[in-house]
ROSE-4610 file (N, C-alpha, C; in Angstrom, 1 decimal, always signed):
// ROSE-4610
residu = [M/M/M/E/E/E/F/F/F/R/R/R/Q/Q/Q/F/F/F/V/V/V/H/H/H/K/K/K/P/P/P/R/R/R/Y/Y/Y/Y/Y/Y/F/F/F/N/N/N/S/S/S/L/L/L/W/W/W/N/N/N/W/W/W/F/F/F/D/D/D/T/T/T/V/V/V/A/A/A/I/I/I/L/L/L/F/F/F/P/P/P/T/T/T/I/I/I/V/V/V/S/S/S/L/L/L/M/M/M/W/W/W/L/L/L/Y/Y/Y/N/N/N/E/E/E/A/A/A/L/L/L/S/S/S/A/A/A/N/N/N/I/I/I/I/I/I/A/A/A/I/I/I/T/T/T/I/I/I/F/F/F/F/F/F/L/L/L/E/E/E/I/I/I/K/K/K/F/F/F/I/I/I/L/L/L/F/F/F/F/F/F/R/R/R/A/A/A/L/L/L/T/T/T/I/I/I/V/V/V/G/G/G/E/E/E/Y/Y/Y/F/F/F/A/A/A/I/I/I/I/I/I/I/I/I/D/D/D/V/V/V/I/I/I/K/K/K/Q/Q/Q/V/V/V/F/F/F/S/S/S/F/F/F/F/F/F/F/F/F/L/L/L/F/F/F/Y/Y/Y/V/V/V]
num = [1/1/1/2/2/2/3/3/3/4/4/4/5/5/5/6/6/6/7/7/7/8/8/8/9/9/9/10/10/10/11/11/11/12/12/12/13/13/13/14/14/14/15/15/15/16/16/16/17/17/17/18/18/18/19/19/19/20/20/20/21/21/21/22/22/22/23/23/23/24/24/24/25/25/25/26/26/26/27/27/27/28/28/28/29/29/29/30/30/30/31/31/31/32/32/32/33/33/33/34/34/34/35/35/35/36/36/36/37/37/37/38/38/38/39/39/39/40/40/40/41/41/41/42/42/42/43/43/43/44/44/44/45/45/45/46/46/46/47/47/47/48/48/48/49/49/49/50/50/50/51/51/51/52/52/52/53/53/53/54/54/54/55/55/55/56/56/56/57/57/57/58/58/58/59/59/59/60/60/60/61/61/61/62/62/62/63/63/63/64/64/64/65/65/65/66/66/66/67/67/67/68/68/68/69/69/69/70/70/70/71/71/71/72/72/72/73/73/73/74/74/74/75/75/75/76/76/76/77/77/77/78/78/78/79/79/79/80/80/80/81/81/81/82/82/82/83/83/83/84/84/84/85/85/85/86/86/86/87/87/87/88/88/88/89/89/89/90/90/90/91/91/91]
x = [-20.9/-20.9/-21.5/-22.7/-23.4/-22.5/-22.0/-21.2/-19.9/-19.3/-18.1/-18.5/-19.6/-20.0/-20.3/-20.9/-21.2/-19.9/-18.9/-17.7/-16.8/-16.6/-15.7/-16.3/-17.5/-18.2/-19.5/-19.6/-20.9/-21.8/-21.2/-22.0/-22.6/-21.9/-22.4/-23.5/-23.3/-24.2/-25.6/-25.6/-26.8/-27.5/-26.9/-27.5/-28.6/-28.6/-29.6/-30.8/-32.0/-33.2/-33.3/-32.8/-32.9/-32.0/-30.8/-30.0/-30.6/-31.3/-32.0/-33.0/-33.7/-34.8/-34.2/-33.0/-32.4/-31.9/-31.4/-31.0/-32.1/-33.2/-34.4/-35.0/-35.0/-35.6/-34.7/-33.5/-32.7/-32.7/-32.6/-32.6/-33.9/-35.0/-36.3/-36.8/-36.7/-37.1/-36.2/-34.9/-34.0/-34.3/-34.6/-35.0/-36.3/-37.3/-38.6/-38.4/-37.6/-37.3/-36.7/-35.8/-35.2/-36.2/-37.1/-38.1/-39.1/-39.4/-40.3/-39.7/-38.4/-37.7/-37.7/-37.6/-37.5/-38.9/-39.9/-41.2/-42.2/-42.0/-42.9/-44.3/-44.5/-45.8/-45.5/-46.0/-45.8/-47.2/-47.2/-48.4/-48.5/-49.7/-50.0/-49.5/-49.5/-49.1/-47.6/-46.8/-45.4/-45.1/-45.7/-45.5/-45.9/-47.0/-47.5/-46.5/-45.9/-44.9/-43.7/-43.3/-42.1/-42.4/-43.5/-43.8/-43.9/-44.4/-44.5/-43.1/-42.1/-40.8/-40.1/-40.4/-39.8/-40.4/-41.7/-42.3/-41.8/-41.7/-41.1/-39.7/-38.9/-37.5/-37.5/-38.4/-38.5/-38.9/-39.9/-40.3/-39.1/-38.3/-37.2/-36.2/-36.1/-35.2/-35.6/-36.8/-37.2/-36.8/-36.3/-35.8/-34.7/-34.0/-32.9/-33.4/-34.6/-35.1/-35.6/-35.3/-35.7/-37.2/-37.8/-39.3/-40.0/-39.7/-40.3/-39.9/-38.6/-38.1/-38.9/-39.4/-40.2/-41.5/-42.1/-43.4/-43.2/-42.1/-41.8/-41.7/-41.0/-40.8/-42.2/-43.1/-44.4/-45.2/-45.1/-45.8/-45.3/-44.0/-43.4/-43.9/-44.0/-44.5/-45.9/-46.7/-48.1/-48.3/-47.5/-47.5/-47.1/-46.1/-45.7/-46.9/-47.6/-48.7/-49.8/-50.1/-51.2/-50.9/-49.7/-49.3/-49.4/-49.0/-49.1/-50.5/-51.4/-52.8/-53.4/-53.1/-53.6/-53.1/-51.9/-51.3/-52.1/-52.4/-53.1/-54.6/-55.1/-56.5/-56.8/-55.8/-56.0/-55.5/-54.8/-54.3/-55.2]
y = [-11.3/-10.0/-8.9/-9.2/-8.1/-7.8/-8.8/-8.6/-7.8/-8.1/-7.3/-5.9/-5.6/-4.2/-3.5/-4.2/-3.6/-3.3/-4.2/-4.0/-2.9/-2.9/-2.0/-0.6/-0.6/+0.7/+0.8/+1.0/+1.0/+2.2/+3.3/+4.5/+4.2/+3.7/+3.3/+2.2/+1.3/+0.2/+0.7/+1.6/+2.1/+3.2/+3.6/+4.6/+4.0/+2.7/+2.0/+1.5/+1.8/+1.4/-0.2/-0.8/-2.3/-2.9/-2.3/-2.8/-2.6/-1.5/-1.3/-2.4/-2.7/-3.7/-5.1/-5.4/-6.7/-6.8/-5.7/-5.7/-5.9/-5.2/-5.4/-6.8/-7.3/-8.7/-9.8/-9.5/-10.5/-10.3/-9.0/-8.8/-9.0/-8.5/-8.5/-9.9/-10.9/-12.3/-12.9/-12.5/-13.0/-12.5/-11.2/-10.6/-11.2/-11.4/-11.9/-13.4/-14.1/-15.5/-15.6/-14.7/-14.7/-14.2/-13.3/-12.9/-14.0/-14.8/-15.9/-17.0/-17.2/-18.2/-17.7/-16.5/-15.9/-15.8/-15.3/-15.1/-16.2/-16.9/-18.0/-17.5/-16.2/-15.7/-14.4/-14.2/-13.0/-12.5/-11.3/-10.7/-11.2/-11.4/-11.8/-10.7/-9.5/-8.4/-8.5/-8.8/-8.9/-10.0/-11.1/-12.3/-12.0/-11.3/-10.9/-10.0/-9.0/-8.1/-8.9/-9.8/-10.7/-11.5/-12.1/-12.9/-12.0/-10.8/-9.9/-9.6/-9.3/-9.0/-10.2/-11.4/-12.6/-12.9/-12.6/-12.8/-11.9/-10.6/-9.6/-10.0/-10.4/-10.8/-12.0/-12.9/-14.1/-13.6/-12.7/-12.2/-11.5/-10.8/-10.0/-10.9/-12.2/-13.1/-13.4/-13.2/-13.4/-12.3/-11.2/-10.1/-10.6/-11.6/-12.1/-12.7/-13.3/-13.9/-12.8/-12.8/-11.7/-11.6/-12.7/-12.6/-12.1/-12.7/-12.3/-10.9/-10.5/-9.2/-8.1/-8.3/-7.3/-7.1/-8.2/-8.1/-7.5/-7.8/-7.2/-5.7/-5.2/-3.8/-3.1/-3.8/-3.2/-3.2/-4.2/-4.3/-3.2/-2.9/-1.9/-0.5/-0.3/+1.0/+1.2/+0.2/+0.3/+0.6/-0.1/+0.1/+1.6/+2.1/+3.5/+4.5/+4.2/+5.1/+5.0/+3.8/+3.6/+4.3/+4.2/+4.9/+6.4/+6.9/+8.4/+8.8/+8.0/+8.3/+8.3/+7.2/+7.2/+8.3/+8.7/+9.9/+11.1/+11.4/+12.6/+12.5/+11.3/+11.1/+11.4/+10.9/+11.1/+12.4/+13.2/+14.5/+15.5]
z = [-30.4/-31.1/-30.3/-29.7/-28.9/-27.7/-27.1/-25.9/-26.2/-27.3/-27.7/-28.0/-28.6/-28.9/-27.5/-26.6/-25.3/-24.5/-24.6/-23.8/-24.5/-25.8/-26.4/-26.7/-27.1/-27.4/-26.7/-25.4/-24.7/-25.1/-25.4/-25.9/-27.2/-28.1/-29.4/-29.3/-28.4/-28.2/-27.8/-26.8/-26.3/-27.1/-28.2/-29.1/-29.9/-30.0/-30.9/-30.0/-30.5/-29.8/-29.7/-30.8/-30.8/-29.7/-29.5/-28.5/-27.1/-26.9/-25.6/-25.4/-26.5/-26.4/-26.2/-26.8/-26.6/-25.1/-24.6/-23.2/-22.2/-22.5/-21.6/-21.8/-23.0/-23.3/-22.6/-22.3/-21.6/-20.1/-19.7/-18.2/-17.5/-18.1/-17.5/-17.2/-18.1/-17.7/-16.7/-16.7/-15.7/-14.3/-14.2/-12.9/-12.5/-13.4/-13.0/-12.5/-13.2/-12.8/-11.4/-11.1/-9.8/-8.7/-9.1/-8.1/-7.9/-8.9/-8.8/-7.9/-8.0/-7.2/-5.7/-5.5/-4.1/-3.5/-4.2/-3.7/-3.9/-5.0/-5.4/-5.8/-5.9/-6.4/-7.1/-8.3/-9.1/-9.6/-9.9/-10.5/-12.0/-12.4/-13.8/-14.8/-14.4/-15.2/-15.5/-14.5/-14.7/-15.6/-15.4/-16.3/-17.7/-17.9/-19.3/-20.0/-19.2/-19.8/-20.2/-19.4/-19.7/-20.9/-21.0/-22.2/-23.5/-23.3/-24.5/-25.0/-24.1/-24.5/-25.2/-24.7/-25.3/-26.6/-26.8/-28.1/-29.1/-28.8/-29.7/-30.1/-29.1/-29.4/-30.4/-30.2/-31.1/-32.5/-32.6/-33.9/-34.6/-33.8/-34.4/-35.1/-34.7/-35.3/-36.8/-37.2/-38.5/-39.5/-39.0/-39.8/-40.8/-40.4/-41.3/-42.6/-42.6/-43.8/-44.7/-45.9/-46.8/-47.0/-47.2/-47.5/-46.2/-45.1/-43.8/-43.4/-43.8/-43.4/-44.1/-45.3/-46.0/-45.3/-44.9/-44.2/-42.8/-42.2/-40.9/-41.0/-42.0/-42.2/-42.5/-43.2/-43.4/-42.1/-41.3/-40.0/-39.1/-39.1/-38.2/-38.7/-40.0/-40.5/-40.1/-40.2/-39.8/-38.3/-37.5/-36.0/-35.7/-36.4/-36.2/-36.5/-37.7/-38.1/-37.1/-36.6/-35.7/-34.4/-33.9/-32.6/-32.8/-33.9/-34.1/-34.2/-34.8/-34.8/-33.4/-32.7/-31.3/-30.4/-30.7/-29.9/-30.2/-31.5/-31.9/-31.5/-31.5/-31.2/-29.7/-28.8/-27.4/-26.8/-27.6/-27.1/-27.5]
């Protein structure tokens, strides 16, 4: 489904923030894995970022469940409010 959207309507596909996140969550670990195979040594920061993207992608799978989806929507709203507070606090 995702691949079909990407091939037939690439502009529409990249208008969604979630699709950007899905693309990064697939490409970033792949690139990091290839770098690891080539260099055999990676920074802990790069590995942590990769794990973060994979964990968020895993959590996003729970949106399909109605009970968990409601809590997920609440968590997203709280995160948005916290980020706006931090932005105003530090500016």
